[in-house]
Backbone as ProteinMPNN parsed JSONL, in Angstrom:
{"seq_chain_A": "MTLVFAVFDLLNALPDSIKDSKIMELFINFAKNYLPGFEYGFGWVIPAIIGFIIGYIRKQQD", "coords_chain_A": {"N_chain_A": [[-3.531, -9.87, 0.383], [-1.763, -7.778, 0.332], [-1.961, -6.775, -2.199], [-3.872, -4.728, -2.647], [-2.704, -2.57, -1.309], [-0.299, -2.374, -2.618], [-1.083, -1.368, -5.023], [-1.341, 1.347, -4.557], [1.373, 2.08, -4.444], [1.998, 1.531, -7.088], [0.445, 3.481, -8.391], [1.787, 5.738, -7.538], [4.163, 5.443, -8.886], [3.614, 5.986, -11.485], [3.893, 7.973, -14.539], [4.376, 11.547, -14.33], [2.522, 13.005, -15.816], [0.212, 11.516, -15.692], [-0.137, 11.199, -12.946], [-0.837, 13.741, -12.134], [-3.554, 14.186, -12.23], [-6.686, 14.895, -10.59], [-7.977, 12.755, -9.218], [-5.962, 10.851, -8.952], [-4.18, 12.276, -7.361], [-5.672, 12.38, -5.013], [-5.727, 9.651, -4.215], [-2.959, 9.167, -3.894], [-2.256, 11.053, -1.942], [-3.807, 10.075, 0.177], [-2.501, 7.625, 0.627], [0.048, 8.554, 1.344], [-0.534, 9.729, 3.782], [-1.494, 7.618, 5.39], [-0.099, 5.207, 5.055], [2.684, 3.822, 6.322], [6.045, 4.203, 5.253], [5.454, 4.598, 2.618], [6.54, 6.655, 1.065], [8.962, 5.637, 0.304], [8.401, 3.523, -1.305], [7.488, 1.318, 0.03], [4.917, 0.859, 1.007], [3.369, -1.375, 1.184], [4.43, -3.11, 3.025], [3.767, -3.124, 5.858], [0.985, -3.984, 5.799], [1.546, -6.542, 4.741], [3.034, -7.756, 6.783], [1.103, -7.787, 8.81], [-0.779, -9.487, 7.609], [0.776, -11.824, 7.483], [1.093, -12.387, 10.221], [-1.586, -12.805, 11.0], [-2.171, -15.058, 9.39], [-0.31, -16.872, 10.441], [-1.212, -17.148, 13.1], [-3.75, -18.243, 12.652], [-3.028, -20.653, 11.454], [-1.763, -21.906, 13.574], [-3.911, -22.456, 15.175], [-5.191, -24.54, 13.956]], "CA_chain_A": [[-3.796, -8.717, 1.219], [-0.88, -6.661, -0.02], [-2.26, -6.285, -3.548], [-4.585, -3.445, -2.574], [-1.774, -1.533, -0.888], [0.721, -2.254, -3.653], [-1.653, -0.527, -6.083], [-0.978, 2.729, -4.233], [2.752, 2.26, -4.897], [1.931, 1.571, -8.544], [-0.053, 4.797, -8.781], [2.842, 6.718, -7.272], [5.24, 5.241, -9.848], [3.168, 6.387, -12.826], [4.456, 9.243, -15.013], [3.777, 12.761, -13.758], [1.363, 13.45, -16.602], [-0.943, 10.763, -15.211], [-0.286, 11.45, -11.514], [-1.317, 15.093, -11.88], [-5.012, 14.276, -12.224], [-7.241, 15.076, -9.24], [-8.272, 11.477, -8.565], [-4.678, 10.251, -8.589], [-3.668, 13.036, -6.225], [-6.417, 11.949, -3.823], [-5.235, 8.33, -3.816], [-1.57, 9.265, -3.452], [-2.249, 11.76, -0.66], [-4.311, 9.136, 1.171], [-1.438, 6.671, 0.932], [1.109, 9.274, 2.067], [-0.978, 10.008, 5.151], [-1.885, 6.451, 6.169], [0.75, 4.027, 4.858], [4.084, 4.073, 6.67], [7.009, 3.734, 4.268], [4.963, 4.823, 1.257], [7.453, 7.55, 0.331], [10.109, 4.855, -0.158], [7.92, 2.411, -2.099], [7.244, 0.171, 0.897], [3.613, 0.989, 1.633], [2.756, -2.702, 1.277], [5.136, -3.94, 3.997], [2.993, -3.275, 7.096], [-0.112, -4.925, 5.556], [2.084, -7.889, 4.55], [3.379, -8.281, 8.104], [-0.168, -8.073, 9.489], [-1.31, -10.697, 6.979], [1.599, -12.947, 7.923], [0.754, -12.68, 11.617], [-2.933, -13.411, 11.015], [-2.042, -16.4, 8.827], [0.428, -17.706, 11.383], [-2.093, -17.43, 14.224], [-4.799, -19.161, 12.191], [-2.394, -21.955, 11.226], [-1.491, -22.498, 14.881], [-5.173, -22.892, 15.753], [-5.639, -25.774, 13.282]], "C_chain_A": [[-2.943, -7.528, 0.798], [-1.202, -6.065, -1.384], [-2.917, -4.907, -3.521], [-3.612, -2.315, -2.243], [-0.648, -1.332, -1.892], [0.221, -1.404, -4.822], [-1.341, 0.946, -5.82], [0.452, 3.022, -4.657], [2.821, 2.324, -6.421], [1.483, 2.948, -9.017], [1.007, 5.872, -8.586], [3.983, 6.616, -8.278], [4.86, 5.637, -11.278], [3.826, 7.699, -13.246], [3.685, 10.441, -14.449], [2.549, 13.23, -14.521], [0.09, 12.734, -16.162], [-1.215, 11.076, -13.742], [-0.874, 12.812, -11.202], [-2.835, 15.236, -11.894], [-5.511, 14.317, -10.777], [-7.467, 13.752, -8.513], [-6.99, 10.779, -8.134], [-4.069, 10.956, -7.391], [-4.376, 12.638, -4.938], [-5.901, 10.604, -3.311], [-3.824, 8.409, -3.238], [-1.476, 9.988, -2.112], [-2.784, 10.878, 0.46], [-3.209, 8.178, 1.604], [-0.302, 7.332, 1.713], [0.732, 9.475, 3.529], [-1.149, 8.752, 5.991], [-1.01, 5.21, 6.007], [2.206, 4.358, 5.203], [5.018, 3.476, 5.617], [6.594, 3.974, 2.831], [5.927, 5.668, 0.431], [8.632, 6.802, -0.273], [9.703, 3.653, -1.007], [7.619, 1.162, -1.291], [5.917, 0.277, 1.634], [2.908, -0.339, 1.831], [3.337, -3.54, 2.399], [4.32, -4.173, 5.269], [1.774, -4.179, 6.869], [0.377, -6.365, 5.35], [2.443, -8.526, 5.89], [2.119, -8.647, 8.878], [-0.795, -9.345, 8.915], [-0.54, -11.943, 7.381], [1.237, -13.36, 9.345], [-0.616, -13.342, 11.721], [-2.88, -14.838, 10.479], [-1.336, -17.354, 9.77], [-0.453, -18.105, 12.567], [-3.174, -18.439, 13.815], [-4.241, -20.564, 11.97], [-2.139, -22.665, 12.555], [-2.764, -23.024, 15.54], [-5.675, -24.188, 15.133], [-5.036, -26.999, 13.87]], "O_chain_A": [[-3.382, -6.383, 0.907], [-0.758, -4.96, -1.693], [-2.547, -4.025, -4.296], [-3.686, -1.233, -2.827], [-0.102, -0.233, -2.002], [1.02, -0.789, -5.529], [-1.105, 1.706, -6.758], [0.727, 4.103, -5.178], [3.612, 3.086, -6.978], [2.072, 3.515, -9.938], [1.107, 6.807, -9.381], [4.697, 7.593, -8.504], [5.705, 5.62, -12.174], [4.272, 8.462, -12.39], [2.499, 10.345, -14.136], [1.631, 13.797, -13.928], [-1.0, 13.3, -16.255], [-2.368, 11.205, -13.331], [-1.369, 13.019, -10.094], [-3.35, 16.314, -11.597], [-4.843, 13.835, -9.863], [-7.179, 13.643, -7.322], [-6.941, 10.18, -7.06], [-3.506, 10.312, -6.505], [-3.746, 12.565, -3.883], [-5.667, 10.44, -2.113], [-3.531, 7.792, -2.214], [-0.706, 9.584, -1.241], [-2.27, 10.923, 1.578], [-3.006, 7.947, 2.796], [0.247, 6.735, 2.639], [1.587, 9.398, 4.411], [-0.965, 8.811, 7.206], [-1.171, 4.249, 6.76], [2.876, 5.082, 4.467], [4.794, 2.36, 5.148], [7.315, 3.589, 1.911], [6.108, 5.424, -0.762], [9.237, 7.263, -1.241], [10.553, 2.85, -1.39], [7.505, 0.07, -1.849], [5.808, -0.173, 2.775], [1.936, -0.412, 2.583], [2.788, -4.597, 2.708], [4.194, -5.315, 5.713], [1.54, -5.074, 7.681], [-0.308, -7.308, 5.744], [2.182, -9.71, 6.104], [2.066, -9.692, 9.526], [-1.288, -10.187, 9.667], [-1.132, -13.0, 7.597], [1.092, -14.548, 9.634], [-0.785, -14.324, 12.445], [-3.488, -15.736, 11.062], [-1.722, -18.517, 9.884], [-0.444, -19.261, 12.989], [-3.467, -19.377, 14.557], [-4.911, -21.553, 12.267], [-2.283, -23.884, 12.649], [-2.706, -23.933, 16.369], [-6.508, -24.87, 15.731], [-5.317, -28.106, 13.412]]}, "name": "protein", "num_of_chains": 1, "seq": "MTLVFAVFDLLNALPDSIKDSKIMELFINFAKNYLPGFEYGFGWVIPAIIGFIIGYIRKQQD"}
């Protein structure tokens, strides 16, 4: 679950020459607006916690 959100952090870590393209700016701006902690490289943390909670609940139901 965190892989998709970690890709946004990867895109933000790319060199400026690559990040300056319009499509990269769109992805990075989306992540800045919707992923808490993205500015610090932790945009994947909230999705990881949500995935952990869902997995824990499902395990308890078995």
